[in-house]
C-alpha positions as CSV (number, residue, x, y, z in Angstrom):
1,M,0.0,0.0,0.0
2,D,2.9,2.4,0.7
3,A,4.3,1.7,-2.8
4,L,0.9,2.3,-4.4
5,Y,0.3,5.5,-2.5
6,A,3.8,6.8,-3.4
7,Y,3.2,6.0,-7.1
8,F,-0.2,7.6,-7.2
9,R,0.9,10.7,-5.2
10,L,3.9,11.2,-7.5
11,T,1.8,10.9,-10.6
12,D,-0.8,13.4,-9.2
13,D,1.9,15.9,-8.4
14,L,3.1,15.8,-12.0
15,A,-0.3,17.2,-13.0
16,D,-0.6,19.8,-10.3
17,G,3.0,20.6,-9.3
18,P,5.3,23.4,-10.6
19,Q,6.9,20.9,-13.1
20,A,3.6,19.8,-14.6
21,S,3.8,19.1,-18.3
22,R,2.9,16.5,-20.9
23,Q,6.6,15.8,-21.4
24,A,7.0,15.1,-17.7
25,L,4.1,12.7,-17.7
26,A,5.3,11.1,-20.9
27,D,8.7,10.6,-19.2
28,W,7.0,9.2,-16.1
29,R,5.0,6.8,-18.2
30,A,8.1,5.5,-20.0
31,R,9.9,5.1,-16.6
32,T,6.9,3.3,-15.1
33,R,6.9,0.8,-18.0
34,A,10.6,0.2,-17.5
35,A,10.1,-0.2,-13.8
36,L,7.5,-2.9,-14.3
37,D,10.1,-4.7,-16.5
38,G,12.6,-4.5,-13.7
39,K,14.6,-1.4,-14.8
40,F,14.5,1.1,-12.0
41,T,15.2,4.9,-12.2
42,H,13.4,6.1,-9.2
43,P,13.6,5.2,-5.5
44,I,10.0,3.9,-5.4
45,H,10.4,1.6,-8.5
46,P,11.7,-1.5,-6.7
47,A,8.7,-1.5,-4.3
48,L,6.3,-0.7,-7.1
49,H,7.7,-3.6,-9.2
50,R,7.4,-6.0,-6.3
51,T,3.9,-4.9,-5.5
52,A,2.6,-5.1,-9.1
53,T,4.2,-8.5,-9.5
54,T,3.1,-10.0,-6.2
55,F,-0.5,-8.8,-6.5
56,A,-0.9,-9.1,-10.3
57,I,-1.7,-5.4,-10.8
58,P,-1.9,-4.8,-14.5
59,G,0.5,-2.2,-16.0
60,E,-2.3,-0.7,-18.0
61,E,-4.2,0.1,-14.9
62,L,-1.2,1.9,-13.3
63,E,-0.8,3.8,-16.6
64,A,-4.5,4.8,-16.5
65,V,-3.7,7.1,-13.6
66,I,-1.2,8.9,-15.9
67,D,-4.0,9.3,-18.4
68,G,-6.1,10.9,-15.7
69,A,-3.3,13.2,-14.8
70,E,-2.8,14.3,-18.4
71,A,-6.5,15.2,-18.6
72,D,-5.9,17.8,-15.8
73,L,-3.1,19.6,-17.6
74,D,-5.4,21.7,-19.8
75,P,-8.6,23.6,-18.8
76,V,-11.1,20.8,-18.1
77,R,-14.5,20.6,-19.7
78,I,-16.6,17.4,-19.4
79,A,-19.3,17.0,-22.0
80,T,-21.4,14.2,-20.5
81,F,-21.5,11.9,-17.4
82,S,-21.3,8.8,-19.5
83,P,-18.9,8.1,-20.9
84,D,-16.8,11.3,-20.2
85,L,-16.9,11.8,-16.5
86,E,-17.2,8.1,-15.9
87,T,-14.0,7.5,-17.8
88,Y,-12.2,10.3,-16.0
89,C,-13.3,8.9,-12.6
90,Y,-12.2,5.4,-13.6
91,R,-8.7,6.7,-14.4
92,V,-8.1,8.7,-11.3
93,A,-10.1,6.6,-8.8
94,G,-11.5,3.4,-10.2
95,V,-8.1,1.9,-11.0
96,V,-6.8,3.0,-7.6
97,G,-9.7,1.0,-6.0
98,R,-8.9,-2.0,-8.1
99,A,-5.2,-1.9,-7.1
100,C,-6.1,-1.7,-3.4
101,V,-8.5,-4.5,-3.6
102,R,-5.9,-6.8,-5.1
103,V,-3.5,-6.0,-2.3
104,W,-6.1,-6.5,0.4
105,G,-7.4,-9.8,-0.9
106,F,-10.8,-10.3,-2.4
107,R,-13.3,-12.7,-3.9
108,G,-16.2,-12.5,-6.3
109,N,-16.9,-9.4,-8.3
110,A,-14.9,-7.1,-6.0
111,L,-12.9,-5.6,-8.8
112,E,-16.0,-4.3,-10.5
113,L,-17.5,-3.0,-7.3
114,A,-14.2,-1.2,-6.5
115,V,-14.8,0.9,-9.7
116,D,-18.2,1.9,-8.3
117,S,-16.7,2.8,-5.0
118,G,-13.9,4.9,-6.7
119,L,-16.6,6.7,-8.7
120,A,-18.5,7.5,-5.5
121,F,-15.3,8.9,-3.9
122,Q,-14.3,10.9,-6.9
123,L,-17.8,12.4,-7.3
124,T,-17.6,13.5,-3.7
125,N,-14.2,15.1,-4.4
126,V,-15.6,16.9,-7.5
127,L,-18.4,18.5,-5.4
128,R,-16.2,19.4,-2.5
129,D,-13.5,21.0,-4.7
130,L,-15.9,22.8,-7.1
131,G,-14.7,26.3,-6.2
132,E,-11.0,25.4,-6.2
133,D,-11.2,23.5,-9.5
134,L,-13.1,26.4,-11.1
135,A,-10.3,28.8,-10.1
136,R,-7.9,26.5,-12.0
137,G,-10.1,26.4,-15.1
138,R,-11.4,22.9,-14.3
139,V,-15.1,22.1,-14.6
140,Y,-15.8,18.5,-14.0
141,L,-19.6,18.6,-13.9
142,P,-21.0,17.5,-17.2
143,A,-21.8,20.4,-19.6
144,D,-25.1,18.8,-20.7
145,E,-26.3,18.8,-17.1
146,L,-25.2,22.4,-16.5
147,A,-27.3,23.3,-19.5
148,R,-30.3,21.3,-18.3
149,F,-30.2,23.0,-14.9
150,G,-29.4,26.4,-16.4
151,T,-26.3,26.8,-14.2
152,P,-23.1,28.0,-16.1
153,P,-20.0,27.9,-14.0
154,E,-19.8,31.7,-13.7
155,T,-23.1,31.7,-11.8
156,W,-22.2,29.0,-9.2
157,R,-21.1,31.3,-6.4
158,D,-24.5,32.9,-6.3
159,R,-25.9,29.5,-5.1
160,S,-29.1,30.1,-6.9
161,P,-32.1,27.7,-6.6
162,A,-31.0,26.2,-9.9
163,F,-27.5,25.6,-8.6
164,R,-28.8,24.0,-5.5
165,D,-31.0,21.7,-7.6
166,L,-28.0,20.8,-9.7
167,M,-26.0,20.0,-6.6
168,A,-28.8,18.0,-5.1
169,F,-28.9,15.9,-8.3
170,Q,-25.1,15.3,-8.1
171,V,-25.3,14.3,-4.4
172,G,-28.1,11.9,-5.2
173,R,-26.0,10.3,-8.0
174,A,-23.0,10.0,-5.7
175,R,-25.1,8.3,-3.0
176,D,-26.4,5.9,-5.6
177,Y,-22.8,4.8,-6.3
178,Y,-22.1,4.4,-2.6
179,R,-25.1,2.1,-2.4
180,R,-23.9,0.1,-5.4
181,A,-20.5,-0.4,-3.8
182,E,-21.8,-1.6,-0.4
183,P,-21.5,-5.3,-1.2
184,L,-17.8,-4.8,-1.7
185,A,-17.2,-4.9,2.1
186,D,-18.2,-8.5,2.4
187,L,-15.9,-9.6,-0.5
188,L,-12.7,-8.3,1.2
189,A,-10.3,-9.8,3.7
190,P,-10.7,-8.3,7.2
191,D,-7.8,-5.7,6.9
192,G,-9.2,-4.5,3.6
193,R,-12.7,-4.4,4.9
194,A,-11.6,-2.2,7.8
195,V,-9.8,0.2,5.5
196,F,-12.6,0.3,3.0
197,G,-15.1,0.9,5.8
198,V,-13.1,3.9,7.1
199,M,-12.7,5.4,3.7
200,T,-16.3,5.0,2.9
201,G,-17.3,6.5,6.3
202,V,-15.2,9.5,5.8
203,Y,-16.3,10.2,2.2
204,R,-20.0,9.6,2.9
205,R,-19.8,12.1,5.8
206,L,-18.1,14.6,3.6
207,L,-21.0,14.3,1.1
208,D,-23.5,14.8,4.0
209,E,-21.6,17.9,5.1
210,I,-21.7,19.4,1.6
211,E,-25.5,18.9,1.7
212,R,-25.8,20.2,5.3
213,R,-24.0,23.4,4.4
214,E,-26.5,23.9,1.6
215,F,-23.9,23.3,-1.1
216,D,-21.6,26.2,0.0
217,V,-18.4,24.7,-1.3
218,F,-16.9,28.2,-2.0
219,T,-16.5,29.9,1.4
220,E,-14.1,27.4,2.9
221,R,-12.9,23.9,2.2
222,I,-15.3,21.3,3.7
223,R,-13.7,19.1,6.2
224,L,-14.8,16.7,8.9
225,G,-14.3,17.6,12.6
226,R,-11.8,15.6,14.7
227,V,-14.5,13.9,16.7
228,T,-16.3,12.7,13.6
229,K,-13.1,11.4,12.1
230,A,-12.1,9.7,15.3
231,R,-15.4,7.9,15.5
232,V,-15.0,6.7,11.9
233,F,-11.5,5.4,12.5
234,L,-12.3,3.7,15.8
235,G,-15.2,2.0,14.0
236,G,-12.6,0.2,11.8
237,W,-10.8,-1.6,14.6
238,P,-13.5,-4.2,15.4
239,V,-13.7,-5.0,11.7
240,K,-9.9,-5.4,11.4
241,W,-9.7,-7.8,14.3
242,G,-12.7,-9.8,13.1
243,W,-15.0,-8.9,16.1
244,V,-17.8,-7.9,13.7
C-alpha cells in the first residue's frame, strides 16, 4: 500500500506541481513501464515492481492514472456523465480501488465494485472541490447537465435555486454509487474491509456535510471535525480484528 500510495501521489503531483507538463508525464510513463520490467530509475520503483508483480496489478491500470493526470493539464470541460466523467473517474479513482482490492485480498466481483466505489469517492471530491477547481479552469460537472439546470460555472457562487437543484442531483448520484459499492465490504479480507469501511465512512460524511451546508463549497474547504473522524477510524478496529 505504501508503494501504491507513493506512485499515485507522485503521478498526481506531475499534473498539479510546478513541473507539470505533458513531457514530464510522458517521461514518467516510460519510466513506469521500464520499472515494471525491472529497470529502476526512481527510489519507489523496486517497491512498485514487487507490489505489481506480487498482487498481479496490470500495468495498463497503473498507466491509466497517468492518463487521468494528463486530462488535468489543460482547462477541463466534461461533456457528459457517460462516458466522459465516468472515464475520468475510472482513471483517477477506479483503478486505484482495483489496485487496493488486489493488495487487500478479495473474492467474487470485488474488482467491478471497486470501480463503483472509486466513482463515488471521486464524485464527492468533485463536489467538495468545485470552487478550487473552477479557479484552476477545471469544470468536472457535465456540460449537458449544466445546460439542463441552467447553471453555467460563472453563476455558481450565487448559489441560486437552480445551482442547488444541480448539486442535489449530483449528491443523489454519488449516494447511488455508494449504495452500489456496499456489497464490496463482504468480499474483502478483514484488513481491507476495515480500511474500506473507514474510507467510505469519511467520504460519505463529507457528502453529508456538503448537503448540510446547503452546497456552499466556496466559502471554505469542507472538512470533517476531529470527533467525527475519530469515530469513523475507531469503528474500523472491530472489523480489522474480526470482532464484527
